[in-house]
C-alpha positions as CSV (number, residue, x, y, z in Angstrom):
1,M,-25.0,0.8,-0.1
2,A,-21.4,1.8,-0.4
3,H,-19.5,4.7,-0.7
4,H,-17.3,4.1,-3.7
5,G,-16.6,6.5,-6.8
6,V,-14.3,9.0,-7.8
7,F,-16.6,12.1,-7.1
8,D,-17.2,13.8,-3.8
9,F,-20.8,13.2,-3.9
10,E,-20.6,9.3,-4.4
11,R,-18.4,9.0,-1.5
12,E,-20.9,11.5,1.0
13,Q,-24.1,10.1,-0.3
14,G,-23.5,6.7,-1.0
15,Q,-25.1,4.0,-3.9
16,E,-26.3,0.7,-4.5
17,F,-24.0,-1.7,-6.0
18,V,-24.9,-5.2,-7.3
19,I,-22.6,-8.1,-7.2
20,D,-22.4,-11.3,-8.9
21,V,-19.8,-14.0,-8.0
22,S,-19.7,-17.3,-9.6
23,V,-17.1,-20.0,-7.9
24,V,-15.7,-23.2,-9.4
25,V,-15.5,-25.7,-6.8
26,D,-15.3,-29.5,-6.9
27,L,-18.5,-30.3,-5.6
28,R,-18.2,-34.1,-6.4
29,A,-17.7,-34.7,-2.6
30,A,-20.4,-32.6,-1.3
31,A,-23.2,-33.7,-3.8
32,S,-22.1,-37.4,-2.9
33,G,-22.7,-37.1,0.5
34,D,-25.4,-34.1,0.6
35,D,-23.1,-32.6,3.2
36,L,-22.9,-28.7,3.6
37,A,-19.6,-28.8,5.2
38,R,-17.9,-30.2,2.0
39,T,-18.9,-27.3,-0.2
40,V,-18.9,-23.1,-0.2
41,H,-21.7,-22.1,2.0
42,Y,-23.1,-19.5,-0.3
43,G,-25.0,-17.5,2.5
44,E,-21.3,-16.9,4.1
45,L,-19.9,-16.1,1.5
46,A,-22.6,-13.2,0.6
47,E,-22.2,-11.9,4.2
48,A,-18.2,-11.9,3.3
49,V,-19.0,-10.2,0.3
50,V,-21.0,-7.7,1.4
51,A,-18.7,-6.7,4.3
52,A,-15.9,-6.3,1.6
53,V,-17.9,-4.2,-0.7
54,E,-19.1,-2.0,2.6
55,R,-15.8,-1.5,4.1
56,D,-13.1,1.7,2.9
57,P,-14.2,3.3,0.2
58,V,-12.3,3.4,-3.2
59,D,-12.4,5.0,-6.3
60,L,-12.8,2.4,-8.8
61,I,-15.1,-0.6,-9.3
62,E,-12.5,-2.4,-10.5
63,T,-10.8,-2.1,-7.3
64,V,-14.0,-3.6,-5.6
65,A,-14.0,-6.2,-8.1
66,E,-10.4,-7.3,-7.0
67,R,-11.6,-6.9,-3.2
68,V,-14.3,-9.6,-3.6
69,A,-12.3,-12.1,-5.8
70,D,-9.7,-12.2,-2.9
71,V,-12.7,-12.9,-0.5
72,A,-13.8,-15.6,-2.3
73,L,-10.9,-17.3,-3.0
74,S,-9.9,-17.0,0.8
75,W,-12.4,-20.3,0.8
76,S,-9.8,-22.9,0.2
77,S,-12.3,-24.6,-1.7
78,V,-12.7,-22.0,-4.4
79,E,-10.5,-22.8,-7.7
80,Q,-11.8,-19.8,-9.6
81,V,-14.0,-16.9,-9.2
82,E,-15.8,-14.9,-11.4
83,V,-16.7,-11.2,-10.3
84,T,-19.2,-8.7,-11.7
85,V,-19.7,-5.4,-10.2
86,H,-22.5,-3.5,-11.2
87,K,-22.9,0.5,-10.6
88,P,-26.6,0.9,-11.8
89,Q,-27.0,4.9,-10.8
90,A,-23.1,5.6,-12.0
91,P,-23.1,9.4,-12.9
92,I,-23.1,9.3,-16.4
93,S,-25.0,12.0,-18.4
94,V,-26.1,9.6,-21.1
95,P,-28.9,7.1,-21.1
96,F,-27.6,3.6,-19.9
97,A,-29.5,0.9,-18.0
98,D,-25.9,-0.5,-16.3
99,V,-22.4,-0.1,-15.8
100,S,-20.2,-3.1,-14.7
101,V,-17.0,-4.6,-14.5
102,S,-16.4,-8.5,-14.7
103,I,-12.9,-10.1,-13.7
104,V,-11.9,-13.8,-13.5
105,R,-9.4,-14.8,-11.1
106,A,-8.1,-18.2,-10.4
107,R,-5.6,-19.9,-7.6
108,P,-2.1,-20.1,-9.0
């Protein structure tokens, strides 16, 4: 549950957001040694993403996506990240299944 959105009621009531994160990491060392310490611990990454999404409300899901990408790229082994932020209960007056934005960011 987070409180992002342009409208006051979105900020007050909050709503569910669904975040998809896909990272590009060189996994050869982790796979060859079956070593969690040599990869991205996705449980830790998920916790960091949730913390980033739940903090300071913003108007746009685009801003949330950038925030999540920054979190993922803070892991030194992450070379690239794709983030999709879904807002399934977006306040739209026509029927829809989902509203989302996706971004791809890479280390320079």
